[in-house]
C-alpha positions in Angstrom: -16.6 -8.9 11.5 -16.3 -5.2 10.6 -18.0 -2.8 8.3 -15.4 -0.9 6.3 -16.2 1.6 3.5 -19.6 0.0 2.7 -18.4 -3.7 2.8 -18.4 -6.4 5.4 -15.1 -8.1 6.3 -14.2 -10.9 8.7 -10.9 -10.8 10.4 -9.1 -13.9 11.5 -6.0 -16.0 11.7 -5.1 -17.8 8.5 -3.5 -21.2 9.3 -2.4 -21.6 5.7 -0.6 -18.2 5.6 0.3 -18.1 9.2 -0.8 -14.5 9.7 -3.8 -12.3 10.4 -6.0 -11.8 7.4 -9.3 -10.1 6.5 -11.7 -11.5 4.0 -14.4 -9.5 2.2 -17.7 -11.4 2.8 -18.9 -10.8 -0.8 -15.8 -12.6 -2.2 -16.1 -15.8 -0.2 -17.2 -18.5 -2.7 -17.3 -21.5 -0.4 -17.0 -22.3 3.2 -15.9 -25.5 4.9 -16.8 -26.3 8.5 -13.7 -27.4 10.3 -12.8 -27.6 14.0 -9.9 -25.3 14.9 -9.1 -24.2 18.4 -9.5 -20.4 18.4 -8.6 -17.7 20.8 -7.8 -14.0 20.5 -4.0 -13.4 20.3 -2.6 -11.8 23.4 -2.8 -8.0 23.1 -4.8 -8.0 19.9 -7.2 -5.1 19.7 -9.5 -5.1 16.6 -9.9 -1.3 16.8 -6.1 -0.8 16.7 -5.8 -3.3 13.9 -8.2 -1.4 11.7 -6.9 2.1 12.7 -3.6 1.3 10.9 -5.3 0.4 7.6 -6.2 2.8 4.8 -8.6 0.3 3.5 -8.3 -3.4 4.2 -4.6 -4.3 3.2 -2.6 -5.1 6.2 1.2 -4.9 6.5 3.6 -5.8 9.2 5.3 -2.5 9.9 4.3 1.1 10.6 4.7 3.6 7.7 4.3 7.3 8.1 2.9 8.8 4.9 2.9 12.6 4.1 1.1 13.9 1.1 0.4 17.5 0.0 -2.9 18.1 -1.7 -3.4 21.2 -3.9 -6.5 23.2 -5.0 -9.7 21.2 -5.3 -8.0 18.0 -4.0 -7.3 19.8 -0.7 -11.0 20.5 -0.3 -11.9 17.0 -1.1 -9.4 15.5 1.3 -10.4 17.9 4.1 -14.1 17.2 3.7 -13.8 13.4 3.4 -13.3 10.9 6.2 -10.5 8.9 4.5 -8.8 7.4 7.5 -9.5 7.2 11.2 -6.2 8.6 12.3 -5.2 11.2 9.9 -3.6 14.5 10.5 -4.5 17.4 8.2 -2.5 20.7 8.3 -3.6 23.6 6.2 -0.7 25.4 4.6 -0.3 29.1 3.9 -1.1 28.6 0.2 -4.4 26.7 1.0 -3.0 23.3 0.2 -3.3 20.5 2.8 -0.5 18.4 4.2 -2.1 15.0 5.1 -0.3 12.6 7.4 -1.2 8.9 7.9 0.3 6.2 10.0 -0.4 3.0 8.2 0.7 -0.6 8.1 0.5 -0.8 4.2 0.7 1.7 1.4 -1.0 -0.5 -1.2 -4.4 1.2 -1.1 -3.3 4.7 -0.4 -1.2 4.6 -3.6 -4.3 4.2 -5.8 -6.1 6.8 -3.8 -3.3 9.3 -4.3 -3.0 8.6 -8.0 -6.7 9.5 -8.3 -5.8 13.1 -7.5 -3.3 13.2 -10.4 -1.2 16.4 -10.4 -3.0 17.8 -7.4 -1.1 15.5 -5.0 2.6 15.3 -4.1 4.0 12.5 -1.9 6.7 13.7 0.5 7.2 10.6 2.7 8.3 7.9 2.8 10.8 8.2 0.1 10.1 4.6 -1.1 6.4 5.5 -1.7 7.5 8.6 -3.5 9.7 6.5 -5.9 6.9 4.0 -6.4 4.5 6.7 -7.3 7.0 8.2 -9.8 7.4 4.8 -11.4 3.6 4.3 -11.6 3.2 7.7 -13.3 6.0 7.0 -15.8 4.4 3.6 -16.6 1.0 5.2 -17.2 2.6 7.9 -19.4 4.5 5.4 -21.5 1.5 3.1 -21.8 -0.7 5.9 -23.0 1.9 7.2 -25.4 2.1 3.8 -27.0 -1.7 3.6 -27.4 -2.3 7.0 -28.9 
């Protein structure tokens, strides 16, 4: 088990999905007691596993993310403890270049969107394109509703 951002999670192998998963304790609705032979996978280090996550989503490959934060967002990012292995570099214009090595970008996308125009994704290009698509969709949806 691990405590992550105020919640308890259990990490384990999912026989049904055939991969490592994490489950939020509060979301478990029922438990069945079954006998499964269990042993830690060779070379598995829980600390390393969690160090590659922005939240709890886990992916299979390493992704290097670079985001530039402007004005008030820069201060917020600098003061917060958003990720265990982050690199923050102050720029000449007082913005912050934040770098993360993650296994999934699912949660960081939502986090970045929360900063609105005060955040710019530089890498990877795929994440940059996904963010543009999200912003276009939000703009279109809001235009239709106004």
